N, C-alpha and C positions, 0 to 999 in steps of 0.2 A: 233288912240289914240288922245283923246281930247287935244287941245292946242299944238299939235306938228306940226311942219312944215313937209312937205314931206321928207326933208333931215334927220329929227330926227326920223321919224317913223321906226319901226323895218323892216328889210328886209325880204323877203320871205325865204332867206337862214337861217336867224336867227330863224324864226318861225319853219322851218323844223328841225333845230337842237334841238329846244325845244321839239318838238314832238318825235323825235328819242331818245332824252335823257330820256324823260318821259317813253317811252316804256322800255328802259334799266333799269330804276328805278323800273318799275313794275316787271320785270323778276328777279331782284336781289334787293329786298327791303333793303333799308339802315338801317331800324330799327333793332336794335339788332346786327348789324354788326359793325366792327371797322370803324372809320371815314376814309374817302378817302382823304379829303382835309385839315382837322384840326388835330392837336394833341388833346389829351383828355383835356389838360389844356386850350388850345385856344378855344375849343368847349365850355367849361364851362364859359369862359369869354364872348364869343359871346352870349351864351344862357342867361346869366345874363342881357345883354343889350336888347335882343329881348323880354325878359320877361317883360320889362318895356315899350316897344313899344306897345305890345298887352298884357296888364297885366291880371292876373287871378282875376276875381271879383266874381260875382254870376254865372259866366260861365267860362269854361276853356279858358286859354290864350295861348300865343305862346309856352310856356314851355310844357303844357299838350298836345298841338297839335303836338309836336315833330317837330316844324319848323326848329330846328337846323339840322335835317336830310335832310330836303328839301334843305337848303342852302348848306350843305356839298355836296349833290348830284349835285346841280347846278354848284358849283365850280369845280366839277370833270368832268362835261360834257358841257352843253350848255353855261355856263358862265365862262368857265375856264380862259378866258382873264381877269377876275376880281380877280383872286387869289392874285396878287400883291397888288391890292387895299385893300383887306382884311388884308394881311400881314402888309403893311405899315400903314393902318388905325388902326389896333389893336395896333401897336407899338405907334402911336400918342395918342391913347386913354389912353394907359398905362401911357404915359408921362403926359397927362392932369390929370389923376387920382392922380399921385404922386404930381403934382402941387396943386391940390385942396384939397387933403387929405393926407398930409405928414404922413408917418408911416403906411399907409394902405398897405396891402399885395396883394390884387387882387380886380378886379371889382366884382367878385362873393361874396367876403367877405364884401363889402359895404352894408349898409342898403338901403332900398327902396328909401328913400329921397336922399341919397347920389348918388345912381345910376341915379336918375332922374336929379339931378344937373349936374352930369357928362354928361349925354345925352344932356342937355341944352347947355353945354359948347362946344359940337361938332356938334350941329344940322345944322350948315351952311357948313359942310364939304362934299365933294363928297362921302367919306366913309359912313357917316350917311345916305345920300340919297340912296346909294346902299343897305345898311343894312335895311333901312325902306322898300324899294321896295321888297327885298327878303323876309322880314318878312311877309308882306301882301300877297305876292304870295304864300308863304308856308302855310299860315293860310287858304287860300281859294282854293288852288289847289286841284285837284283830289287826294285823299289819296294815290293812287298808285304811286305818284310822290315823296313820302317820308315824306310829312308833312300832316297837316289836319287829324291827328289821330282820329279815331272814328267819323270822319266828324264834328269835333268840330267847325271849321270855318263855315261850311255850316249850322249847327244848329244855330249858332250865328246870321246869317243873314236870317234864315227862309227858306233856300233852301232845297228842298227835292230831293234826288238823286233818279231818276226814269228813267228807260229806256223805259217806256211805253209812246207812243206818240199817241194822238188822232188827226186824220187829221181834219183840219178846213173845214167843209163843207160850200159851198157857192151856189150861184145861178146856177153855172154850173153843179152841181150834185143834184139839188133839186129833180128831178124825182126819183132818186135812194133812197132818204131818206124817201119817203112816203110809 
């Protein structure tokens, strides 16, 4: 991971947990199922935030890619140690919302510009850093992990899902190619 010291780099155990959790997500897809880590109201609030991190423009954003299901699955499995960060982070975001927009009822009820102002107000927090990381991961991860519905993230970056691999022929097998 670029810019990380060896002490900050993910451990092999952490990577193995991600792989195992992803397989579990594949077997029991989170989409269409009840949330494992969020209440419905908390999921709506988180989804409102991530929809501004990767907004819908001329292509699908985080909401359409079902990134909320990836995050929910992550918090139920390989990133379960971050549940408290989400719980405490969402509580502080709600506090910031009430401070910036007195009389507002929820993050999801704010308009787009207000949600962006709210995100700007929390962008230096560990919660925002985790939320942004999970949003990007969920947008670009293999769809079987809960997010990237209809390969929205892959299409956005021009990645084509293909299991077909053509071996790179070189000098060592030149005779076989003639």
